[in-house]
SEKOLBA-818636 format. One line per 4 residues: number of its first residue (from 0); for each residue z, x, y of N, C-alpha, C. Coordinates in nm, 4 decimals. Layout:
NUM = Z,X,Y,Z,X,Y,Z,X,Y | ...
This chain:
0 = 8.4629,-7.3273,12.7801,8.3308,-7.3293,12.7113,8.1961,-7.3132,12.8041 | 8.1221,-7.2394,12.7841,8.0172,-7.1850,12.8141,7.8963,-7.2783,12.8079 | 7.8182,-7.2924,12.9236,7.7273,-7.4357,12.8551,7.6031,-7.3404,12.8616 | 7.5078,-7.3853,12.7801,7.3947,-7.3349,12.7936,7.2641,-7.3354,12.8965
4 = 7.2296,-7.2047,12.9450,7.1679,-7.2039,13.0551,7.0226,-7.1472,13.0287 | 6.9784,-7.1225,12.9350,6.8847,-7.1292,12.8951,6.8289,-6.9841,12.8760 | 6.8946,-6.8722,12.9448,6.8806,-6.7364,12.9328,6.9461,-6.6670,12.7750 | 6.8756,-6.5879,12.7534,6.9209,-6.5096,12.6162,6.9750,-6.3644,12.6929
8 = 7.0591,-6.3204,12.6196,7.1564,-6.1696,12.6363,7.1418,-6.1356,12.5049 | 7.1622,-5.9614,12.5193,7.1403,-5.8719,12.3982,7.2965,-5.8412,12.4059 | 7.3295,-5.8600,12.2480,7.4824,-5.8616,12.2149,7.4704,-5.7831,12.0934 | 7.5826,-5.6988,12.0970,7.5797,-5.6108,11.9904,7.6890,-5.6859,11.8606
12 = 7.6371,-5.7304,11.7264,7.6772,-5.7911,11.6203,7.7167,-5.7204,11.5317 | 7.8147,-5.6977,11.4776,7.8746,-5.6465,11.3519,7.9117,-5.7488,11.2527 | 7.8078,-5.7443,11.1258,7.8106,-5.8294,11.0269,7.8740,-5.7197,10.9124 | 7.9674,-5.8539,10.8347,8.0737,-5.7999,10.7226,8.0310,-5.8559,10.5940
16 = 8.0804,-5.7931,10.5135,8.0300,-5.8370,10.3836,8.1814,-5.9239,10.3055 | 8.3015,-5.8695,10.3550,8.4327,-5.9209,10.3192,8.5080,-6.0013,10.4474 | 8.5815,-6.0902,10.4044,8.6434,-6.1515,10.4908,8.7666,-6.0396,10.5889 | 8.8419,-5.9614,10.4551,8.9337,-5.8578,10.4925,8.8539,-5.7670,10.5786
20 = 8.7496,-5.7421,10.5645,8.6685,-5.6114,10.6720,8.6697,-5.7025,10.8127 | 8.6170,-5.8263,10.8215,8.5829,-5.8429,10.9729,8.7387,-5.9027,11.0069 | 8.8468,-5.9567,10.9461,8.9465,-5.9421,11.0016,9.0514,-5.8315,11.0385 | 9.0271,-5.7198,10.9918,9.0644,-5.5662,10.9723,9.0100,-5.5231,11.1241
24 = 8.8806,-5.5325,11.1359,8.8192,-5.4857,11.2489,8.8753,-5.5711,11.3483 | 8.8887,-5.7104,11.3497,8.8819,-5.7864,11.4666,9.0448,-5.7457,11.5141 | 9.1129,-5.7412,11.4275,9.2750,-5.6741,11.4435,9.2996,-5.5465,11.4802 | 9.2100,-5.4984,11.4883,9.1960,-5.2995,11.5411,9.1240,-5.3385,11.6563
28 = 8.9890,-5.3830,11.6992,8.9388,-5.3865,11.8218,9.0317,-5.4154,11.9235 | 9.0985,-5.4835,11.9593,9.1945,-5.5323,12.0551,9.2651,-5.4395,12.1168 | 9.3444,-5.3954,12.0348,9.4285,-5.2400,12.0592,9.3514,-5.1321,12.1010 | 9.2555,-5.0978,12.0352,9.1396,-5.0241,12.0572,9.0576,-5.0192,12.2231
32 = 9.0816,-5.1326,12.2624,9.0161,-5.1680,12.3843,8.9120,-5.2175,12.3528 | 8.8640,-5.2790,12.2915,8.7414,-5.2889,12.2338,8.6762,-5.4499,12.2567 | 8.6627,-5.4903,12.3507,8.6411,-5.6533,12.3511,8.5329,-5.7246,12.2422 | 8.5684,-5.8223,12.2333,8.4647,-5.8823,12.1379,8.5577,-6.0138,12.0830
36 = 8.4739,-6.1167,11.9878,8.5293,-6.1991,11.9126,8.4779,-6.2046,11.7883 | 8.5259,-6.2837,11.6845,8.4594,-6.2739,11.5366,8.3996,-6.4338,11.5944 | 8.2908,-6.4404,11.5142,8.1519,-6.5628,11.5157,8.1315,-6.5680,11.3867 | 8.0235,-6.6771,11.3657,7.9938,-6.7256,11.2485,7.8381,-6.5884,11.2636
40 = 7.8098,-6.5635,11.1525,7.7054,-6.4849,11.1169,7.5699,-6.5210,11.1645 | 7.4711,-6.4524,11.2552,7.3522,-6.5426,11.3061,7.3017,-6.5573,11.1445 | 7.2036,-6.6708,11.1700,7.0957,-6.6614,11.0667,7.0475,-6.5192,11.0352 | 6.9855,-6.4497,11.1644,6.8728,-6.3361,11.1439,6.9452,-6.2309,11.0645
44 = 7.0952,-6.2327,11.0532,7.1466,-6.1315,10.9730,7.1861,-6.2268,10.8588 | 7.1995,-6.1219,10.7503,7.2949,-6.1610,10.6226,7.4138,-6.0829,10.5769 | 7.5072,-6.1438,10.5896,7.6534,-6.0942,10.5532,7.6909,-6.1750,10.4257 | 7.7983,-6.1292,10.3680,7.8555,-6.1786,10.2135,7.9478,-6.2791,10.2603
48 = 8.0313,-6.2573,10.3412,8.1298,-6.3700,10.4062,8.0908,-6.4516,10.5215 | 8.0047,-6.4561,10.5746,7.9707,-6.5327,10.6723,8.0129,-6.5016,10.8173 | 8.1183,-6.4040,10.8372,8.1611,-6.3584,10.9271,8.1191,-6.2458,11.0248 | 8.0944,-6.2178,11.1668,8.0474,-6.1079,11.2371,8.1686,-6.1158,11.3465
52 = 8.1607,-6.0001,11.4177,8.2081,-5.9966,11.5231,8.1002,-5.9506,11.6293 | 8.1371,-5.9872,11.7303,8.0294,-6.0138,11.8779,8.0962,-5.9289,11.9856 | 8.0212,-5.8344,12.0595,8.0917,-5.7664,12.1823,7.9423,-5.6743,12.2387 | 7.9804,-5.6017,12.3277,7.8814,-5.6253,12.4435,7.8304,-5.5049,12.3666
56 = 7.6867,-5.4531,12.4127,7.5883,-5.3483,12.3266,7.6710,-5.2240,12.3944 | 7.7092,-5.1817,12.4919,7.7673,-5.0928,12.5427,7.8692,-5.0302,12.4797 | 7.9613,-5.0636,12.3860,8.0652,-5.0589,12.2722,8.0301,-4.9818,12.1892 | 7.8790,-5.0086,12.1518,7.8358,-4.9381,12.0107,7.9256,-4.8207,11.9470
60 = 7.9496,-4.6903,12.0393,7.9668,-4.6108,11.9832,8.1063,-4.6111,11.9487 | 8.2209,-4.6865,12.0209,8.3470,-4.6951,11.9760,8.3640,-4.8206,11.8957 | 8.2545,-4.9094,11.8851,8.2805,-5.0123,11.7568,8.2401,-4.8931,11.6319 | 8.1161,-4.8312,11.6033,8.1316,-4.7056,11.5244,8.2147,-4.6077,11.4685
64 = 8.2720,-4.5948,11.5881,8.4264,-4.4750,11.5651,8.5431,-4.5505,11.4951 | 8.5485,-4.6754,11.5252,8.6568,-4.7865,11.4860,8.6709,-4.7917,11.3191 | 8.4777,-4.8472,11.3363,8.4884,-4.8851,11.1523,8.5172,-4.7583,11.0674 | 8.4636,-4.6500,11.1396,8.4592,-4.5229,11.0513,8.6389,-4.5355,11.0601
68 = 8.7045,-4.4939,11.1144,8.8570,-4.4734,11.1533,8.9411,-4.5897,11.0499 | 8.8926,-4.7261,11.0412,8.9151,-4.7616,10.9590,8.8992,-4.7977,10.8026 | 8.8142,-4.7369,10.7901,8.7398,-4.7305,10.6560,8.6746,-4.8410,10.6142 | 8.6402,-4.9091,10.7193,8.5393,-5.0292,10.6609,8.4039,-4.9513,10.6574
72 = 8.3284,-5.0029,10.5599,8.1995,-4.9646,10.5304,8.1389,-5.0424,10.4523 | 8.1843,-5.1690,10.4742,8.0681,-5.2944,10.4414,8.0311,-5.3735,10.5814 | 7.9813,-5.2886,10.6659,7.9791,-5.3434,10.7796,7.8073,-5.3331,10.8556 | 7.7443,-5.4129,10.9162,7.6081,-5.3719,10.9653,7.6272,-5.4123,11.0857
76 = 7.5774,-5.3210,11.1589,7.5735,-5.2980,11.2768,7.3820,-5.3266,11.3675 | 7.4036,-5.4554,11.4359,7.2651,-5.4876,11.5112,7.2569,-5.5743,11.6422 | 7.1628,-5.4969,11.7256,7.1740,-5.5637,11.8545,7.0786,-5.6779,11.8375 | 7.1304,-5.7827,11.8839,7.0529,-5.9085,11.8786,7.0026,-5.9911,12.0012
80 = 6.8959,-6.0475,12.0505,6.8869,-6.1127,12.1679,6.9247,-6.2410,12.1048 | 7.0441,-6.2955,12.1611,7.1141,-6.4448,12.1608,7.1365,-6.5237,12.2986 | 7.0987,-6.6715,12.2710,7.1134,-6.7671,12.3873,7.2486,-6.8086,12.3773
């Protein structure tokens, strides 16, 4: 478990409107070599299902390509400063 260090980091956050889309993306991301994990949607974003995927900002292009390849069109991508 990571302890709070007081530092913020920039994270790529993908918010979904449905849990099916969130799980489909998460299941496809690993084999595609995109590191990240499902998390509760940050309060600064709104999403219908309350689930989001969090990864490294450098993976944005790969994430966008995977969303298109998987036909997931209910996702919103944001770069957020998170603690």
